A tleap script that builds the chain and sets N, CA, C and O, in Angstrom:
source leaprc.protein.ff14SB
mol = sequence {
  NMET ALA ARG LYS LYS ALA SER VAL ASP PHE
  GLU GLN SER LEU ALA ASP LEU GLN VAL LEU
  VAL GLU ARG LEU GLU ASN GLY GLU LEU SER
  LEU GLU ASP SER LEU THR ALA PHE GLU GLN
  GLY ILE ARG LEU THR ARG ASP CYS GLN GLU
  ALA LEU THR GLN ALA GLU GLN LYS VAL GLN
  GLN LEU LEU GLU ARG ASP GLY GLU LEU VAL
  GLU VAL PRO LEU ASP VAL ASP PRO THR CGLU
}
set mol.1.N position { -10.967 -34.096 98.665 }
set mol.1.CA position { -11.201 -33.183 97.555 }
set mol.1.C position { -11.818 -33.881 96.346 }
set mol.1.O position { -12.496 -33.239 95.543 }
set mol.2.N position { -11.596 -35.162 96.211 }
set mol.2.CA position { -12.093 -35.899 95.040 }
set mol.2.C position { -13.610 -35.851 94.981 }
set mol.2.O position { -14.187 -35.719 93.902 }
set mol.3.N position { -14.264 -35.958 96.143 }
set mol.3.CA position { -15.728 -35.917 96.154 }
set mol.3.C position { -16.240 -34.575 95.649 }
set mol.3.O position { -17.183 -34.523 94.861 }
set mol.4.N position { -15.629 -33.509 96.095 }
set mol.4.CA position { -16.032 -32.170 95.674 }
set mol.4.C position { -15.826 -31.996 94.170 }
set mol.4.O position { -16.681 -31.431 93.489 }
set mol.5.N position { -14.697 -32.477 93.649 }
set mol.5.CA position { -14.401 -32.369 92.227 }
set mol.5.C position { -15.429 -33.152 91.406 }
set mol.5.O position { -15.910 -32.655 90.388 }
set mol.6.N position { -15.770 -34.371 91.838 }
set mol.6.CA position { -16.749 -35.184 91.121 }
set mol.6.C position { -18.102 -34.486 91.111 }
set mol.6.O position { -18.799 -34.485 90.096 }
set mol.7.N position { -18.471 -33.894 92.239 }
set mol.7.CA position { -19.740 -33.188 92.334 }
set mol.7.C position { -19.762 -31.985 91.396 }
set mol.7.O position { -20.752 -31.746 90.704 }
set mol.8.N position { -18.669 -31.232 91.376 }
set mol.8.CA position { -18.584 -30.068 90.502 }
set mol.8.C position { -18.642 -30.520 89.041 }
set mol.8.O position { -19.322 -29.901 88.222 }
set mol.9.N position { -17.932 -31.592 88.722 }
set mol.9.CA position { -17.953 -32.100 87.356 }
set mol.9.C position { -19.366 -32.488 86.941 }
set mol.9.O position { -19.784 -32.187 85.823 }
set mol.10.N position { -20.110 -33.154 87.828 }
set mol.10.CA position { -21.486 -33.537 87.520 }
set mol.10.C position { -22.342 -32.294 87.308 }
set mol.10.O position { -23.063 -32.179 86.317 }
set mol.11.N position { -22.249 -31.377 88.247 }
set mol.11.CA position { -23.051 -30.157 88.159 }
set mol.11.C position { -22.705 -29.361 86.898 }
set mol.11.O position { -23.595 -28.842 86.224 }
set mol.12.N position { -21.424 -29.268 86.585 }
set mol.12.CA position { -20.993 -28.527 85.396 }
set mol.12.C position { -21.470 -29.231 84.133 }
set mol.12.O position { -21.941 -28.583 83.199 }
set mol.13.N position { -21.348 -30.554 84.102 }
set mol.13.CA position { -21.802 -31.321 82.938 }
set mol.13.C position { -23.298 -31.154 82.737 }
set mol.13.O position { -23.766 -30.991 81.610 }
set mol.14.N position { -24.044 -31.193 83.826 }
set mol.14.CA position { -25.492 -31.021 83.740 }
set mol.14.C position { -25.852 -29.621 83.235 }
set mol.14.O position { -26.753 -29.465 82.411 }
set mol.15.N position { -25.145 -28.611 83.733 }
set mol.15.CA position { -25.395 -27.238 83.285 }
set mol.15.C position { -25.042 -27.081 81.800 }
set mol.15.O position { -25.776 -26.445 81.044 }
set mol.16.N position { -23.914 -27.666 81.396 }
set mol.16.CA position { -23.516 -27.608 79.986 }
set mol.16.C position { -24.549 -28.304 79.109 }
set mol.16.O position { -24.868 -27.834 78.017 }
set mol.17.N position { -25.065 -29.425 79.595 }
set mol.17.CA position { -26.079 -30.163 78.843 }
set mol.17.C position { -27.352 -29.330 78.685 }
set mol.17.O position { -27.961 -29.326 77.615 }
set mol.18.N position { -27.749 -28.639 79.727 }
set mol.18.CA position { -28.934 -27.787 79.654 }
set mol.18.C position { -28.753 -26.665 78.634 }
set mol.18.O position { -29.681 -26.336 77.895 }
set mol.19.N position { -27.563 -26.082 78.595 }
set mol.19.CA position { -27.272 -25.026 77.624 }
set mol.19.C position { -27.355 -25.587 76.199 }
set mol.19.O position { -27.922 -24.958 75.306 }
set mol.20.N position { -26.777 -26.784 76.002 }
set mol.20.CA position { -26.827 -27.416 74.675 }
set mol.20.C position { -28.254 -27.683 74.229 }
set mol.20.O position { -28.609 -27.437 73.076 }
set mol.21.N position { -29.063 -28.182 75.138 }
set mol.21.CA position { -30.464 -28.465 74.807 }
set mol.21.C position { -31.183 -27.177 74.403 }
set mol.21.O position { -31.937 -27.162 73.430 }
set mol.22.N position { -30.952 -26.112 75.142 }
set mol.22.CA position { -31.574 -24.830 74.813 }
set mol.22.C position { -31.149 -24.352 73.422 }
set mol.22.O position { -31.968 -23.866 72.642 }
set mol.23.N position { -29.850 -24.498 73.127 }
set mol.23.CA position { -29.353 -24.074 71.807 }
set mol.23.C position { -29.988 -24.911 70.699 }
set mol.23.O position { -30.370 -24.386 69.653 }
set mol.24.N position { -30.097 -26.228 70.940 }
set mol.24.CA position { -30.698 -27.103 69.932 }
set mol.24.C position { -32.191 -26.793 69.746 }
set mol.24.O position { -32.700 -26.785 68.625 }
set mol.25.N position { -32.874 -26.540 70.858 }
set mol.25.CA position { -34.303 -26.234 70.779 }
set mol.25.C position { -34.559 -24.889 70.111 }
set mol.25.O position { -35.620 -24.678 69.523 }
set mol.26.N position { -33.601 -23.988 70.198 }
set mol.26.CA position { -33.721 -22.664 69.582 }
set mol.26.C position { -33.871 -22.761 68.070 }
set mol.26.O position { -34.545 -21.937 67.451 }
set mol.27.N position { -33.240 -23.769 67.479 }
set mol.27.CA position { -33.353 -23.977 66.044 }
set mol.27.C position { -32.521 -23.034 65.199 }
set mol.27.O position { -32.728 -22.945 63.988 }
set mol.28.N position { -31.587 -22.332 65.811 }
set mol.28.CA position { -30.791 -21.356 65.069 }
set mol.28.C position { -29.432 -21.899 64.642 }
set mol.28.O position { -28.663 -21.195 63.987 }
set mol.29.N position { -29.124 -23.157 65.011 }
set mol.29.CA position { -27.835 -23.749 64.646 }
set mol.29.C position { -27.928 -24.373 63.254 }
set mol.29.O position { -28.984 -24.845 62.833 }
set mol.30.N position { -26.813 -24.362 62.565 }
set mol.30.CA position { -26.763 -25.057 61.274 }
set mol.30.C position { -26.842 -26.558 61.537 }
set mol.30.O position { -26.715 -27.003 62.677 }
set mol.31.N position { -27.048 -27.322 60.492 }
set mol.31.CA position { -27.118 -28.775 60.638 }
set mol.31.C position { -25.813 -29.313 61.223 }
set mol.31.O position { -25.829 -30.143 62.132 }
set mol.32.N position { -24.696 -28.841 60.699 }
set mol.32.CA position { -23.387 -29.303 61.186 }
set mol.32.C position { -23.184 -28.949 62.658 }
set mol.32.O position { -22.722 -29.777 63.444 }
set mol.33.N position { -23.532 -27.714 63.027 }
set mol.33.CA position { -23.401 -27.290 64.421 }
set mol.33.C position { -24.355 -28.074 65.323 }
set mol.33.O position { -24.014 -28.405 66.459 }
set mol.34.N position { -25.544 -28.366 64.811 }
set mol.34.CA position { -26.510 -29.152 65.578 }
set mol.34.C position { -25.982 -30.560 65.837 }
set mol.34.O position { -26.119 -31.082 66.943 }
set mol.35.N position { -25.383 -31.168 64.829 }
set mol.35.CA position { -24.824 -32.507 65.001 }
set mol.35.C position { -23.662 -32.500 65.998 }
set mol.35.O position { -23.536 -33.406 66.822 }
set mol.36.N position { -22.830 -31.488 65.916 }
set mol.36.CA position { -21.714 -31.363 66.858 }
set mol.36.C position { -22.241 -31.187 68.279 }
set mol.36.O position { -21.738 -31.814 69.211 }
set mol.37.N position { -23.241 -30.343 68.444 }
set mol.37.CA position { -23.838 -30.119 69.762 }
set mol.37.C position { -24.502 -31.396 70.271 }
set mol.37.O position { -24.417 -31.713 71.457 }
set mol.38.N position { -25.158 -32.124 69.376 }
set mol.38.CA position { -25.809 -33.374 69.758 }
set mol.38.C position { -24.777 -34.385 70.244 }
set mol.38.O position { -24.984 -35.048 71.260 }
set mol.39.N position { -23.663 -34.504 69.517 }
set mol.39.CA position { -22.590 -35.422 69.928 }
set mol.39.C position { -22.048 -35.039 71.304 }
set mol.39.O position { -21.826 -35.897 72.159 }
set mol.40.N position { -21.843 -33.753 71.501 }
set mol.40.CA position { -21.354 -33.279 72.792 }
set mol.40.C position { -22.390 -33.588 73.885 }
set mol.40.O position { -22.029 -33.972 74.997 }
set mol.41.N position { -23.654 -33.420 73.565 }
set mol.41.CA position { -24.725 -33.723 74.517 }
set mol.41.C position { -24.753 -35.188 74.904 }
set mol.41.O position { -24.991 -35.524 76.064 }
set mol.42.N position { -24.511 -36.064 73.933 }
set mol.42.CA position { -24.463 -37.493 74.224 }
set mol.42.C position { -23.318 -37.795 75.191 }
set mol.42.O position { -23.489 -38.559 76.140 }
set mol.43.N position { -22.150 -37.194 74.950 }
set mol.43.CA position { -21.006 -37.398 75.848 }
set mol.43.C position { -21.321 -36.893 77.258 }
set mol.43.O position { -21.026 -37.562 78.248 }
set mol.44.N position { -21.916 -35.715 77.333 }
set mol.44.CA position { -22.266 -35.158 78.647 }
set mol.44.C position { -23.289 -36.027 79.364 }
set mol.44.O position { -23.198 -36.224 80.576 }
set mol.45.N position { -24.259 -36.545 78.624 }
set mol.45.CA position { -25.276 -37.411 79.204 }
set mol.45.C position { -24.637 -38.669 79.776 }
set mol.45.O position { -24.973 -39.102 80.878 }
set mol.46.N position { -23.715 -39.251 79.020 }
set mol.46.CA position { -23.019 -40.454 79.501 }
set mol.46.C position { -22.179 -40.143 80.733 }
set mol.46.O position { -22.135 -40.942 81.669 }
set mol.47.N position { -21.512 -38.994 80.742 }
set mol.47.CA position { -20.718 -38.594 81.906 }
set mol.47.C position { -21.613 -38.440 83.144 }
set mol.47.O position { -21.268 -38.899 84.233 }
set mol.48.N position { -22.756 -37.791 82.957 }
set mol.48.CA position { -23.692 -37.599 84.073 }
set mol.48.C position { -24.223 -38.942 84.568 }
set mol.48.O position { -24.304 -39.175 85.774 }
set mol.49.N position { -24.580 -39.816 83.644 }
set mol.49.CA position { -25.098 -41.130 84.020 }
set mol.49.C position { -24.056 -41.929 84.788 }
set mol.49.O position { -24.383 -42.606 85.763 }
set mol.50.N position { -22.807 -41.853 84.352 }
set mol.50.CA position { -21.725 -42.555 85.050 }
set mol.50.C position { -21.549 -42.009 86.464 }
set mol.50.O position { -21.366 -42.775 87.410 }
set mol.51.N position { -21.605 -40.690 86.606 }
set mol.51.CA position { -21.470 -40.073 87.925 }
set mol.51.C position { -22.621 -40.496 88.838 }
set mol.51.O position { -22.409 -40.760 90.022 }
set mol.52.N position { -23.829 -40.561 88.296 }
set mol.52.CA position { -24.977 -40.988 89.089 }
set mol.52.C position { -24.866 -42.456 89.490 }
set mol.52.O position { -25.217 -42.824 90.611 }
set mol.53.N position { -24.383 -43.284 88.587 }
set mol.53.CA position { -24.197 -44.704 88.887 }
set mol.53.C position { -23.168 -44.879 89.996 }
set mol.53.O position { -23.363 -45.680 90.910 }
set mol.54.N position { -22.073 -44.129 89.915 }
set mol.54.CA position { -21.038 -44.200 90.950 }
set mol.54.C position { -21.588 -43.737 92.305 }
set mol.54.O position { -21.276 -44.324 93.341 }
set mol.55.N position { -22.397 -42.695 92.288 }
set mol.55.CA position { -22.990 -42.200 93.530 }
set mol.55.C position { -23.936 -43.246 94.117 }
set mol.55.O position { -23.951 -43.470 95.327 }
set mol.56.N position { -24.717 -43.877 93.261 }
set mol.56.CA position { -25.638 -44.920 93.715 }
set mol.56.C position { -24.868 -46.083 94.345 }
set mol.56.O position { -25.269 -46.604 95.386 }
set mol.57.N position { -23.766 -46.486 93.715 }
set mol.57.CA position { -22.950 -47.569 94.260 }
set mol.57.C position { -22.362 -47.179 95.615 }
set mol.57.O position { -22.298 -48.002 96.528 }
set mol.58.N position { -21.942 -45.946 95.740 }
set mol.58.CA position { -21.372 -45.462 97.003 }
set mol.58.C position { -22.435 -45.482 98.101 }
set mol.58.O position { -22.157 -45.883 99.231 }
set mol.59.N position { -23.635 -45.055 97.770 }
set mol.59.CA position { -24.735 -45.067 98.746 }
set mol.59.C position { -25.025 -46.499 99.179 }
set mol.59.O position { -25.230 -46.764 100.364 }
set mol.60.N position { -25.041 -47.431 98.212 }
set mol.60.CA position { -25.272 -48.840 98.553 }
set mol.60.C position { -24.199 -49.350 99.500 }
set mol.60.O position { -24.509 -50.057 100.459 }
set mol.61.N position { -22.947 -49.006 99.249 }
set mol.61.CA position { -21.857 -49.434 100.117 }
set mol.61.C position { -22.020 -48.864 101.518 }
set mol.61.O position { -21.770 -49.550 102.508 }
set mol.62.N position { -22.438 -47.615 101.596 }
set mol.62.CA position { -22.605 -46.976 102.902 }
set mol.62.C position { -23.769 -47.573 103.685 }
set mol.62.O position { -23.740 -47.600 104.915 }
set mol.63.N position { -24.791 -48.049 102.981 }
set mol.63.CA position { -25.955 -48.619 103.650 }
set mol.63.C position { -25.781 -50.098 103.961 }
set mol.63.O position { -26.596 -50.677 104.680 }
set mol.64.N position { -24.743 -50.711 103.435 }
set mol.64.CA position { -24.523 -52.138 103.652 }
set mol.64.C position { -23.974 -52.361 105.058 }
set mol.64.O position { -22.989 -51.746 105.469 }
set mol.65.N position { -24.640 -53.259 105.783 }
set mol.65.CA position { -24.199 -53.573 107.143 }
set mol.65.C position { -24.141 -55.086 107.299 }
set mol.65.O position { -25.094 -55.783 106.954 }
set mol.66.N position { -23.051 -55.587 107.807 }
set mol.66.CA position { -22.849 -57.023 108.024 }
set mol.66.C position { -23.112 -57.823 106.762 }
set mol.66.O position { -23.684 -58.912 106.822 }
set mol.67.N position { -22.701 -57.293 105.622 }
set mol.67.CA position { -22.838 -58.013 104.362 }
set mol.67.C position { -24.228 -57.980 103.769 }
set mol.67.O position { -24.457 -58.559 102.707 }
set mol.68.N position { -25.158 -57.320 104.425 }
set mol.68.CA position { -26.530 -57.236 103.911 }
set mol.68.C position { -26.902 -55.777 103.688 }
set mol.68.O position { -26.514 -54.889 104.447 }
set mol.69.N position { -27.651 -55.562 102.642 }
set mol.69.CA position { -28.092 -54.208 102.327 }
set mol.69.C position { -29.265 -53.845 103.230 }
set mol.69.O position { -30.254 -54.573 103.306 }
set mol.70.N position { -29.140 -52.722 103.905 }
set mol.70.CA position { -30.195 -52.240 104.783 }
set mol.70.C position { -30.918 -51.122 104.049 }
set mol.70.O position { -30.315 -50.104 103.711 }
set mol.71.N position { -32.210 -51.310 103.803 }
set mol.71.CA position { -32.976 -50.277 103.114 }
set mol.71.C position { -33.404 -49.206 104.102 }
set mol.71.O position { -33.936 -49.501 105.172 }
set mol.72.N position { -33.163 -47.961 103.726 }
set mol.72.CA position { -33.524 -46.822 104.565 }
set mol.72.C position { -34.365 -45.888 103.711 }
set mol.72.O position { -33.885 -45.397 102.689 }
set mol.73.N position { -35.624 -45.626 104.109 }
set mol.73.CA position { -36.439 -44.674 103.346 }
set mol.73.C position { -35.754 -43.316 103.288 }
set mol.73.O position { -35.088 -42.911 104.240 }
set mol.74.N position { -35.916 -42.618 102.177 }
set mol.74.CA position { -35.233 -41.343 101.990 }
set mol.74.C position { -35.668 -40.282 103.001 }
set mol.74.O position { -34.889 -39.384 103.321 }
set mol.75.N position { -36.888 -40.369 103.502 }
set mol.75.CA position { -37.378 -39.326 104.401 }
set mol.75.C position { -37.085 -39.628 105.877 }
set mol.75.O position { -37.540 -38.902 106.761 }
set mol.76.N position { -36.326 -40.700 106.143 }
set mol.76.CA position { -36.009 -41.069 107.527 }
set mol.76.C position { -34.504 -40.874 107.743 }
set mol.76.O position { -33.690 -41.248 106.900 }
set mol.77.N position { -34.155 -40.285 108.882 }
set mol.77.CA position { -32.753 -40.105 109.242 }
set mol.77.C position { -32.200 -41.446 109.703 }
set mol.77.O position { -32.693 -41.991 110.691 }
set mol.78.N position { -31.176 -42.011 109.016 }
set mol.78.CA position { -30.661 -43.336 109.353 }
set mol.78.C position { -29.957 -43.396 110.704 }
set mol.78.O position { -29.681 -44.487 111.202 }
set mol.79.N position { -29.658 -42.234 111.311 }
set mol.79.CA position { -28.979 -42.227 112.603 }
set mol.79.C position { -29.958 -42.328 113.758 }
set mol.79.O position { -29.534 -42.500 114.900 }
set mol.80.N position { -31.244 -42.228 113.499 }
set mol.80.CA position { -32.240 -42.285 114.571 }
set mol.80.C position { -32.451 -43.699 115.032 }
set mol.80.O position { -33.256 -43.942 115.930 }
savepdb mol mol.pdb
quit
């Protein structure tokens, strides 16, 4: 279940970030509200980046064989 939760958290954070960007681009927020939204956006961006870094590390671990990293092109099925 942890994998599903992490994925949902990433997706939700990304969606929240998109909403914040739209609100900021709209230009209808006060300066104070804009700063608050910007701070929240920075936190969401860091959360998303951390989730992506963790996913990248997991992929590297899965591709590691006999202590060496095996590069697999994205368009090739590694089971073939």
